[in-house]
C-alpha positions as a printed Julia matrix, in Angstrom:
452×3 Matrix{Float64}:
 130.83   80.38  141.18
 129.92   83.78  141.0
 133.08   85.35  141.74
 135.01   87.56  138.87
 138.26   85.87  138.25
 140.75   85.74  135.51
 138.98   82.81  133.57
 135.78   85.12  134.13
 137.67   87.35  132.14
 139.02   84.89  129.4
 135.63   83.63  128.74
 134.15   86.78  128.82
 136.58   88.11  125.85
 136.34   84.73  123.83
 132.44   85.14  123.8
 132.86   89.13  123.12
 135.25   88.08  120.21
 133.06   85.42  118.87
 129.83   87.96  118.79
 132.25   90.65  117.2
 133.23   88.23  114.67
 129.36   87.3   113.91
 128.63   91.06  113.73
 131.28   91.6   111.24
 130.34   88.95  108.81
 127.61   88.22  106.53
 126.53   84.7   107.85
 125.77   81.67  105.92
 122.52   80.41  105.79
 123.57   77.56  107.54
 121.49   73.81  107.83
 119.7    72.42  110.8
 120.99   68.63  111.54
 119.21   65.77  112.67
 119.38   64.89  116.75
 121.22   61.84  115.77
 123.72   63.95  114.07
 123.67   66.51  116.91
 124.29   63.36  119.33
 127.26   62.38  117.25
 128.99   65.21  116.96
 128.08   67.18  120.41
 126.88   64.42  123.06
 126.22   65.23  126.57
 126.99   68.62  127.73
 125.26   69.21  130.62
 127.81   67.27  133.07
 128.8    67.18  136.6
 131.96   68.45  136.63
 131.68   70.88  133.47
 133.26   70.95  130.66
 134.81   74.74  130.71
 134.52   77.65  128.73
 136.84   76.57  125.85
 135.16   73.67  125.24
 131.45   74.7   125.24
 132.33   77.91  123.28
 134.16   75.4   120.51
 130.75   73.47  120.36
 128.35   76.25  120.15
 131.09   77.96  117.32
 131.7    74.75  115.63
 128.43   72.47  115.77
 125.45   74.15  117.28
 125.43   77.59  116.29
 125.96   76.54  112.48
 122.97   74.16  112.99
 120.67   76.88  113.49
 119.79   79.24  110.24
 120.49   82.78  109.72
 117.46   84.12  110.01
 119.04   87.41  109.09
 120.63   86.35  105.78
 119.47   88.2   102.67
 117.91   85.24  100.95
 115.89   84.03  104.19
 112.58   84.57  102.81
 110.55   82.24  104.86
 107.78   82.8   107.79
 108.99   86.18  108.93
 112.67   87.12  108.65
 114.56   89.09  111.23
 117.33   91.44  110.06
 118.13   93.36  113.3
 121.21   96.57  112.54
 124.2    95.79  113.96
 123.64   98.62  116.59
 120.46   96.75  117.64
 122.1    93.19  117.89
 125.14   95.12  119.83
 123.24   97.01  122.31
 121.33   93.65  123.06
 124.42   92.36  124.57
 125.15   95.05  126.6
 121.49   94.45  127.79
 122.28   90.98  128.5
 125.3    92.04  130.48
 123.81   94.8   132.57
 121.1    92.35  133.71
 118.77   95.35  133.87
 115.47   94.45  135.23
 112.4    96.13  133.33
 109.61   95.48  135.08
 109.17   98.69  137.44
 110.32  102.49  137.15
 111.86  102.2   140.92
 114.12   99.16  139.4
 114.86  100.23  135.83
 113.92  103.89  135.31
 116.67  104.94  132.98
 115.69  101.82  130.5
 111.96  102.66  131.01
 112.1   106.12  130.19
 114.14  104.86  126.71
 111.99  102.33  125.88
 108.96  104.86  126.19
 110.82  106.72  124.09
 110.33  104.53  121.29
 107.15  103.6   121.98
 106.1   107.08  121.61
 107.64  107.09  117.98
 105.75  104.25  117.4
 102.39  105.66  118.74
 102.93  108.79  117.0
 103.12  106.83  113.3
  99.84  105.02  114.24
  98.2   108.26  115.28
  97.24  107.63  118.44
  96.7   110.38  121.31
  99.76  112.0   123.59
  98.29  109.87  126.66
  98.62  106.2   124.37
 101.59  103.9   125.61
 102.4   100.42  126.67
 105.3    98.29  126.99
 107.46   96.04  125.42
 106.78   92.31  125.64
 108.15   89.19  124.35
 105.97   88.72  120.95
 103.09   89.32  119.25
 101.39   86.5   121.0
 101.57   88.13  124.42
 100.91   91.39  122.99
  97.84   90.14  121.33
  96.81   88.19  124.45
  97.69   91.13  126.89
  95.57   93.61  124.71
  92.75   91.32  124.36
  92.56   90.8   128.13
  92.43   94.46  128.69
  89.63   94.84  126.17
  87.58   91.9   128.27
  88.32   93.9   131.76
  87.28   96.86  130.01
  83.89   95.77  128.26
  83.34   93.95  131.91
  83.76   97.2   133.3
  81.22   99.09  131.07
  78.81   96.41  131.4
  78.71   95.72  134.94
  78.24   91.84  134.09
  79.24   88.92  132.26
  77.35   87.94  129.03
  76.52   83.98  128.89
  79.77   83.76  126.61
  82.25   86.06  125.59
  83.1    86.33  121.96
  85.41   88.24  119.56
  85.44   88.8   115.87
  88.36   87.63  113.49
  88.81   86.21  110.25
  90.83   83.48  108.65
  93.88   85.33  107.98
  94.01   86.91  111.42
  97.06   85.54  113.24
  96.94   81.65  114.73
  98.04   83.32  118.09
  95.31   85.4   118.18
  92.75   82.31  117.92
  94.97   80.55  120.13
  94.94   83.01  122.94
  91.22   83.15  122.62
  90.19   79.55  122.77
  92.47   77.97  125.1
  93.71   80.71  127.24
  90.68   83.17  127.77
  88.21   80.69  126.86
  86.69   83.03  124.81
  84.26   82.3   121.81
  85.66   83.31  118.04
  83.31   84.8   115.31
  84.94   84.39  111.79
  83.94   86.75  109.69
  84.58   85.79  106.09
  87.55   87.94  104.42
  87.48   89.35  100.67
  89.03   87.82   97.79
  92.46   89.16   99.16
  91.73   87.68  102.94
  91.02   91.17  104.09
  88.41   91.74  106.69
  86.18   94.73  105.68
  83.64   96.74  107.86
  80.96   95.41  105.38
  81.37   91.95  106.15
  81.89   92.45  109.89
  78.48   94.13  109.82
  76.75   91.44  107.65
  78.13   88.64  110.05
  77.42   90.14  112.85
  73.39   90.95  111.89
  73.0    87.5   111.21
  74.41   85.96  114.76
  71.59   84.72  117.59
  71.11   87.6   120.25
  73.32   85.5   122.74
  76.47   85.46  120.38
  76.04   89.03  119.36
  75.63   90.38  122.84
  79.04   88.36  123.81
  81.05   90.08  121.3
  83.47   92.76  123.32
  86.52   93.27  120.38
  87.12   92.93  117.24
  90.65   92.2   116.03
  91.93   93.6   112.58
  95.29   92.83  111.14
  97.41   95.44  109.66
  99.89   93.05  107.66
  98.77   89.3   107.67
 101.47   87.03  107.84
 100.69   84.66  105.15
  99.49   86.95  102.82
 101.0    90.54  103.87
  97.54   91.97  103.4
  96.31   94.93  105.29
  92.62   94.83  106.67
  89.91   97.72  106.13
  90.74   99.38  109.51
  88.45  101.86  108.92
  85.56  100.36  107.94
  86.12   97.55  111.27
  86.47  100.81  113.41
  83.16  101.87  112.47
  81.41   98.79  113.25
  83.03   98.66  116.55
  82.21  102.0   117.26
  78.9   101.67  116.58
  78.25   98.74  118.78
  81.08   99.77  121.47
  83.67   96.81  121.03
  87.48   97.36  121.81
  89.1    97.62  118.03
  92.4    95.99  118.47
  94.99   96.06  115.73
  97.65   93.39  115.08
 100.39   95.0   113.05
 103.21   92.74  114.29
 104.88   92.09  110.89
 102.89   95.01  109.01
 102.7    97.47  111.35
 106.19   98.76  110.54
 105.13  100.13  106.98
 103.33  102.99  108.7
 106.9   104.27  108.58
 107.06  104.53  104.81
 105.22  107.33  103.19
 104.31  105.36  100.43
 102.18  102.78  102.66
 100.64  105.28  105.07
  97.36  105.11  103.5
  97.14  101.35  103.47
  96.69  101.92  107.33
  93.43  104.16  107.29
  91.62  103.97  110.78
  94.58  102.55  112.68
  94.35  105.99  114.86
  91.05  104.57  116.19
  92.77  101.45  117.61
  91.75  100.87  121.55
  95.04   98.73  121.32
  97.96   98.16  118.53
 101.34   96.19  118.25
 104.1    95.74  116.31
 107.02   93.51  116.46
 110.49   95.29  115.69
 112.06   92.12  115.55
 110.12   91.6   112.34
 110.3    94.27  110.02
 111.85   97.16  112.11
 115.48   95.84  112.58
 115.58   94.91  115.82
 116.69   91.35  117.29
 114.56   88.53  118.71
 112.2    89.2   120.88
 109.92   92.18  121.37
 106.72   93.51  120.73
 105.49   96.91  121.18
 102.17   96.72  123.04
 100.35  100.36  122.81
  97.18  101.16  124.24
  94.96  104.24  123.64
  94.31  104.6   127.06
  96.55  103.18  129.5
  94.39  103.58  132.4
  92.1   100.87  130.99
  95.69   98.05  130.68
  96.18   99.0   134.3
  92.75   98.14  135.6
  93.21   94.88  134.08
  97.22   93.95  134.3
  98.14   95.9   137.41
  99.6    92.8   140.1
  98.87   93.23  143.8
 100.76   92.2   146.86
 101.94   93.6   149.81
 105.88   93.27  148.37
 105.1    94.88  145.25
 103.82   98.27  147.59
 107.02  100.01  147.24
 107.09   99.93  143.45
 102.98  100.84  142.95
 103.4   104.47  143.25
 101.1   107.03  141.92
 102.87  109.17  138.44
 105.54  106.28  138.12
 105.34  104.12  134.67
 105.3   100.4   135.61
 105.65   98.59  132.43
 104.6    95.45  134.37
 100.93   97.19  134.6
 100.23   96.9   130.69
 100.79   93.36  129.91
 100.39   90.14  131.6
 104.02   89.15  132.92
 105.11   90.79  135.89
 109.02   89.81  135.48
 110.33   91.17  131.75
 113.9    92.05  130.52
 114.2    95.31  129.15
 113.92   93.84  125.46
 112.95   97.38  124.14
 116.2    98.98  124.27
 118.44   97.22  121.47
 115.36   98.58  119.13
 115.43  102.24  121.32
 119.32  102.26  120.53
 118.85  101.33  117.18
 116.44  104.44  116.54
 118.53  106.71  118.61
 121.89  105.87  116.66
 120.49  106.02  113.09
 117.57  108.29  113.26
 113.74  107.74  112.37
 114.73  108.9   108.77
 116.95  105.93  108.26
 114.13  103.54  109.39
 111.75  105.33  107.05
 114.51  104.89  104.12
 115.48  100.95  104.9
 111.32  100.11  104.92
 110.65  101.98  101.65
 113.9   100.3   100.56
 112.02   96.73  101.36
 108.89   98.06   99.78
 110.37   98.81   96.68
 112.05   95.34   96.12
 108.69   93.74   96.99
 107.09   95.67   93.92
 109.95   94.9    91.89
 109.52   91.09   92.77
 106.07   91.31   92.01
 106.43   92.43   88.68
 109.09   89.94   88.41
 106.58   87.16   88.79
 104.23   88.85   86.76
 106.39   88.88   84.13
 107.58   85.19   84.26
 105.58   82.22   82.56
 106.58   79.64   84.55
 104.97   81.12   87.96
 101.95   83.03   89.08
 101.11   85.79   91.56
  98.11   84.71   93.56
  97.66   87.86   95.64
  98.29   91.18   94.8
 100.56   92.29   97.53
  99.98   95.31   99.79
 103.33   95.37  101.79
 106.37   92.93  101.19
 104.97   89.42  101.17
 104.41   87.9    97.62
 102.23   84.76   97.27
 103.11   82.95   94.25
 102.86   79.34   92.69
 104.76   77.33   90.41
 102.65   76.05   87.78
 102.1    72.53   87.65
 104.15   71.83   90.7
 102.78   69.58   93.7
 104.04   69.66   97.54
 106.7    67.29   96.82
 108.0    69.22   94.04
 108.07   72.56   95.97
 109.98   70.55   99.11
 112.58   68.89   96.91
 113.77   72.57   95.49
 113.34   74.23   98.73
 115.72   71.36  100.13
 117.69   71.75   97.14
 118.06   75.31   97.74
 119.31   75.34  101.34
 121.55   72.49  100.65
 123.55   74.61   98.26
 123.2    77.84  100.84
 121.37   79.78   98.17
 118.1    80.51   99.74
 115.56   79.35  102.44
 112.05   79.35  101.06
 109.31   77.37  102.42
 105.84   76.23  100.68
 102.72   77.62  102.35
  99.06   77.3   101.41
  96.53   79.4    99.98
  92.98   78.22   99.2
  93.46   75.09   99.73
  96.49   74.99   97.1
 100.31   74.44   97.86
 102.46   77.3    96.87
 105.12   79.6    97.94
 105.99   83.1    99.35
 108.72   85.64   99.93
 108.81   88.11  103.07
 111.2    90.63  102.7
 112.03   92.68  105.69
 115.6    92.8   105.18
 117.11   96.19  103.28
 120.09   93.92  102.18
 117.63   91.68  100.06
 117.72   92.73   96.2
 115.57   92.09   93.4
 118.21   90.4    91.87
 118.14   87.89   94.92
 114.32   87.41   94.02
 115.16   87.02   90.17
 117.6    84.15   91.57
 115.0    82.43   93.03
 112.39   82.67   90.65
 114.73   81.33   87.4
 115.4    78.44   90.02
 112.04   77.38   89.64
 112.22   76.67   86.0
């Protein structure tokens, strides 16, 4: 099964041709199929004798692939889209074909070296010190969890013992994965601080909330999470104010920039992130607004020594890779085995240069600002939150949840756009998440006009 044969070569060439065609075209949005429809059109694919490469690839190209939405379409504006450069997407194929192991320097020195250069660019954008560093992990969920595990280990070392219960301060707009990680995985209590009118965590509100806590709860706090671009609203917390409170109490400051941290590359938005340079840990997902394919999260620590203390795994068979002075990515997150998932991002950065990334992020910001003006100027829609970055939250005046659902379904059925409803302040509304430099103000205007 593992020998290279003429049949293997034909399979490889067929897959490569399909991928090249996909890279060369602007793919349609496509549409999901029901389980019954997929059963009827595909049926059972995993069979004893196999179906062969031609039939398997045909089923993917004709049925299964088109049943997956194209998240890089310029009018895919729901959730947080994904818009990889052609260079990044192509290099992702090379990473898969090369089967590089990215967990240790011994086994993947070249890959780790390249990934670390991409991490250094991000650390410099955030203003973190020269010794800062980290690892690319699967996504923001793993990045946030790994950072908070390191934060708790650091607190345990500094305090020399455990409180009755550990706790972390968040706000209502903190990403759901953070709260899930704290509750379900770490068994840590959540102290929720009220956000301001735009959902932002302010240093003053954090200070007031903590002052009103019982001593045993306050004593258990070891970290606070600030958000640099919330998923639903796209706003940036008062990072500098939060950092000041964290310093005062000796807490770890983690900044979740999974979506919005890319805005650091844009001079016009850099002021929004004041204070991020004081973070103990910081994440940003290149697969969101930095034009890399799924799935990749850059996790960076101010002091990697503290992360190593929390995450380095010890076993006799691991002794050969535990070498002083070598950078093992597995020392900085909860995973051991890892794909070199930062390489497509690195390759695209190396190909295009950081100026091109700056310009692409600025382009999406400019489109978002124009889109906000379009919403303000229209009589039938209302902007609900003044945007910081490239998420526009707005409502169609007078619509209920069923009307939003019918509208969104029609847009997708007609292959115009993919826009879904959300909620804010208990009311149903919708949002644009703009991370694709190919998205234009005309695209936004078309969708806004379709709500008449």
